[in-house]
C-alpha positions in Angstrom: -26.7 -54.6 -31.3 -29.6 -52.3 -32.0 -30.0 -50.2 -35.1 -29.9 -47.1 -32.9 -26.5 -48.0 -31.6 -25.2 -48.7 -35.1 -26.5 -45.4 -36.4 -24.9 -43.5 -33.5 -21.6 -45.3 -34.1 -21.6 -44.6 -37.8 -22.7 -41.0 -37.5 -19.9 -38.9 -39.0 -18.2 -36.5 -36.6 -19.4 -32.9 -36.6 -17.5 -30.8 -39.1 -16.1 -27.7 -37.5 -17.0 -24.5 -39.2 -14.3 -21.9 -39.9 -15.4 -19.9 -36.9 -14.8 -23.0 -34.7 -11.2 -23.2 -35.6 -8.4 -21.1 -34.3 -5.1 -21.0 -36.1 -1.9 -20.7 -34.2 -1.9 -16.9 -34.6 -5.6 -16.5 -33.7 -5.1 -18.8 -30.6 -2.1 -16.6 -29.4 -4.1 -13.4 -30.1 -7.1 -14.7 -28.1 -4.9 -15.8 -25.2 -3.2 -12.4 -25.1 -6.6 -10.7 -25.2 -7.9 -12.6 -22.3 -4.7 -12.0 -20.3 -4.7 -8.3 -21.1 -8.4 -8.0 -20.3 -8.0 -9.9 -17.1 -5.0 -7.9 -15.8 -6.5 -4.5 -16.6 -10.2 -5.0 -16.0 -11.2 -8.3 -14.3 -8.6 -8.5 -11.5 -9.0 -4.7 -10.5 -12.8 -5.1 -10.5 -12.6 -8.3 -8.5 -10.3 -6.6 -5.9 -12.8 -3.7 -5.5 -15.7 -6.2 -5.0 -13.7 -8.3 -2.5 -12.6 -5.2 -0.5 -16.1 -3.9 -0.5 -17.6 -7.2 0.7 -14.9 -7.9 3.4 -16.9 -6.1 6.1 -20.2 -7.9 5.2 -23.6 -6.3 4.9 -23.1 -4.1 8.0 -20.3 -2.2 6.2 -22.7 -1.4 3.3 -25.4 -0.2 5.7 -23.0 1.9 7.8 -21.5 3.6 4.6 -25.0 4.3 3.0 -26.5 5.4 6.2 -23.9 8.1 6.6 -25.7 11.4 5.5 -22.7 12.9 3.7 -22.0 9.7 1.7 -25.6 9.2 0.8 -25.8 12.9 -0.4 -22.6 12.5 -2.4 -24.0 9.4 -4.2 -27.4 11.0 -4.9 -25.7 14.1 -6.2 -23.3 12.2 -8.4 -25.9 9.9 -9.9 -28.4 12.7 -10.4 -25.9 15.0 -12.2 -24.6 12.1 -14.2 -28.1 11.2 -15.5 -28.8 14.8 -16.3 -25.5 15.3 -18.2 -26.1 12.0 -20.1 -29.7 13.1 -21.0 -28.4 16.5 -22.3 -25.6 14.9 -24.2 -28.0 12.4 -25.9 -30.0 15.3 -27.4 -27.4 18.0 -27.9 -24.7 15.5 -29.1 -27.0 14.1 -31.7 -28.0 17.6 -32.9 -24.3 18.5 -33.2 -23.5 15.3 -35.1 -26.4 16.0 -37.5 -25.2 19.5 -38.2 -21.6 18.3 -38.8 -22.7 15.5 -41.2 -25.6 17.1 -43.0 -24.6 20.8 -43.2 -21.7 22.6 -44.7 -20.7 25.9 -43.2 -17.6 28.1 -42.6 -15.6 26.9 -39.6 -16.8 23.4 -39.8 -13.3 21.9 -39.7 -12.4 24.1 -36.7 -15.5 23.0 -34.9 -14.5 19.4 -35.5 -11.2 20.0 -33.8 -12.8 21.9 -30.9 -15.1 19.0 -30.1 -12.2 16.8 -29.4 -10.5 19.3 -27.0 -12.1 17.6 -23.9 -10.5 14.3 -25.0 -7.1 15.9 -25.3 -7.1 18.0 -22.2 -6.1 16.4 -18.9 -9.0 16.6 -16.5 -7.3 18.8 -14.0 -6.5 21.3 -16.9 -10.1 21.2 -17.8 -11.0 22.1 -14.3 -8.5 25.0 -14.3 -10.0 26.2 -17.7 -13.5 26.2 -16.2 -12.2 27.9 -13.0 -10.7 30.7 -15.0 -14.0 31.3 -16.9 -16.5 30.6 -14.2 -14.5 31.2 -11.1 -14.2 34.3 -8.7 -12.2 36.1 -11.3 -14.5 35.3 -14.2 -14.1 37.7 -17.1 -17.9 37.4 -17.8 -18.8 37.9 -14.2 -20.2 34.3 -13.6 -18.9 32.4 -10.5 -20.3 28.8 -10.2 -17.5 27.4 -8.0 -18.8 25.4 -5.1 -22.3 25.1 -6.7 -24.1 22.2 -8.4 -24.3 24.3 -11.5 -20.5 24.3 -11.7 -20.5 20.6 -11.2 -23.0 20.2 -14.1 -21.0 22.5 -16.4 -17.8 20.7 -15.6 -19.4 17.3 -16.4 -20.9 18.6 -19.6 -17.5 19.8 -20.7 -15.6 16.5 -20.2 -18.4 14.4 -21.7 -19.2 16.6 -24.8 -17.5 14.4 -27.4 -18.9 11.0 -26.6 -22.3 11.1 -28.3 -21.1 13.3 -31.1 -18.3 11.0 -32.0 -20.4 7.7 -31.7 -23.4 9.1 -33.7 -21.3 11.0 -36.4 -20.0 8.0 -38.4 -23.3 6.1 -38.2 -25.1 9.2 -39.5 -22.6 9.6 -42.3 -23.2 6.0 -43.5 -27.0 6.4 -43.7 -28.2 6.1 -47.2 -29.9 9.4 -48.2 -31.7 7.7 -51.1 -33.8 5.8 -48.6 -35.1 9.0 -47.1 -35.8 10.4 -50.5 -37.7 7.3 -51.5 -39.7 7.4 -48.3 -40.4 11.1 -48.9 -41.5 10.4 -52.6 -44.0 7.8 -51.2 -45.7 10.5 -49.1 -43.8 10.0 -45.7 -43.6 13.2 -43.7 -40.4 14.3 -42.0 -41.5 13.0 -38.6 -42.2 9.5 -40.1 -38.9 9.4 -41.9 -37.1 10.4 -38.7 -39.0 7.8 -36.5 -39.1 4.9 -38.9 -35.8 5.2 -40.9 -33.3 7.5 -39.2 -33.8 6.9 -35.4 -33.7 3.0 -35.6 -30.2 3.3 -37.2 -29.0 6.0 -34.9 -30.4 4.8 -31.5 -27.7 2.2 -30.8 -25.0 4.7 -31.4 -26.8 7.3 -29.3 -27.2 5.0 -26.4 -23.6 3.9 -26.7 -22.5 7.4 -26.5 -24.8 8.2 -23.7 -23.5 5.2 -21.7 -20.0 6.4 -22.2 -20.9 9.9 -21.1 -22.8 8.6 -18.0 -19.9 6.4 -17.0 -17.4 9.2 -17.4 -19.7 11.7 -15.5 -20.3 9.3 -12.5 -16.6 8.7 -12.0 -15.2 12.1 -12.9 -12.6 13.5 -10.4 -10.0 15.8 -12.0 -12.2 18.5 -13.4 -14.3 18.6 -10.2 -11.5 19.1 -7.7 -11.3 22.8 -8.4 -15.0 23.4 -9.3 -17.1 21.3 -6.9 -15.9 23.0 -3.6 -16.0 19.7 -1.8 -18.6 20.8 0.7 -19.9 17.8 2.4 -23.6 17.3 2.1 -23.9 19.8 -0.7 -21.4 19.8 -3.5 -19.3 16.7 -2.5 -19.3 14.2 -5.3 -18.8 10.5 -4.8 -15.2 10.5 -6.2 -14.2 13.1 -3.8 -15.8 11.1 -1.0 -13.8 8.1 -2.0 -10.7 10.2 -1.7 -11.6 11.3 1.8 -12.1 7.7 2.9 -8.8 6.7 1.4 -7.0 9.6 3.2 -8.6 8.6 6.4 -7.4 5.0 6.0 -10.9 3.6 5.5 -10.3 1.5 2.5 -13.3 -0.7 2.9 -15.7 2.2 2.9 -14.0 3.7 -0.2 -14.5 0.3 -1.9 -18.1 0.2 -1.0 -18.7 3.6 -2.6 -16.8 2.5 -5.6 -18.8 -0.7 -5.9 -22.1 1.2 -5.7 -21.0 3.6 -8.5 -19.9 0.5 -10.5 -23.3 -1.2 -9.9 -25.3 1.9 -10.9 -23.2 2.4 -13.9 -23.7 -1.3 -15.0 -27.5 -1.0 -14.6 -27.7 2.2 -16.5 -25.7 0.7 -19.4 -27.9 -2.4 -19.4 -31.1 -0.3 -19.4 -29.8 1.9 -22.3 -29.0 -1.3 -24.3 -32.4 -2.7 -23.8 -34.0 0.7 -25.0 -31.8 0.7 -28.0 -32.7 -2.9 -29.0 -36.5 -2.3 -28.6 -36.4 1.0 -30.6 -34.3 -0.6 -33.3 -36.8 -3.5 -33.7 -39.9 -1.5 -33.5 -38.8 1.4 -35.5 
């Protein structure tokens, strides 16, 4: 018997680290997590993908080649990207003001920011219709326009960036900024090298949530968009038309495209966040 074989046989078994072991409670929790995640997320997503691919590549081509569907997808993705970009900037500024400044009405503003979370989306649409509809008290009517769609999406996505950036900003150590300033760093350098690397992951996370919400929004747009094919019809309303017409495969194709675009944007934002955090 060779020395190598003896060494292999006498090698002590690998000791499991604490992270490799699962107690009875942890194993049950993990099993419940996998089951719950599968039922609520994986299985529905798989059903959409299967339905979308049942007709083969020809179904994808026929759906995307329809002018009204293509217009709805371009409008939806474009508006969602614009809303996400605005939220990334304005939401960060709002979070900064709420954390770094003290002023009268601050607590009230904290409550108001969460209103879009609390309101059902159809109620949000009715609120916007009352303010920016044909009977607008301020004389502004944006119903059936892309401006109305943009305002509705801004309203329902307002809290995402604010609420993801705010706790991270509150945890930043102000002494590090003061130390950098005492060493001669200007405000731009402090912002770029100290503050932004810490905030960018939170900003991109909130922006991803805002984009995903905007690209799939339905309730607040029913009353505002006008649903005019080729002009103000968004993808979610296009899906509803397909379902009402019994074209489930076409509806699944549109839903799959939205899912794919959303996943690509989220991955791209995550890559940006990692690079900015590393480079500073």
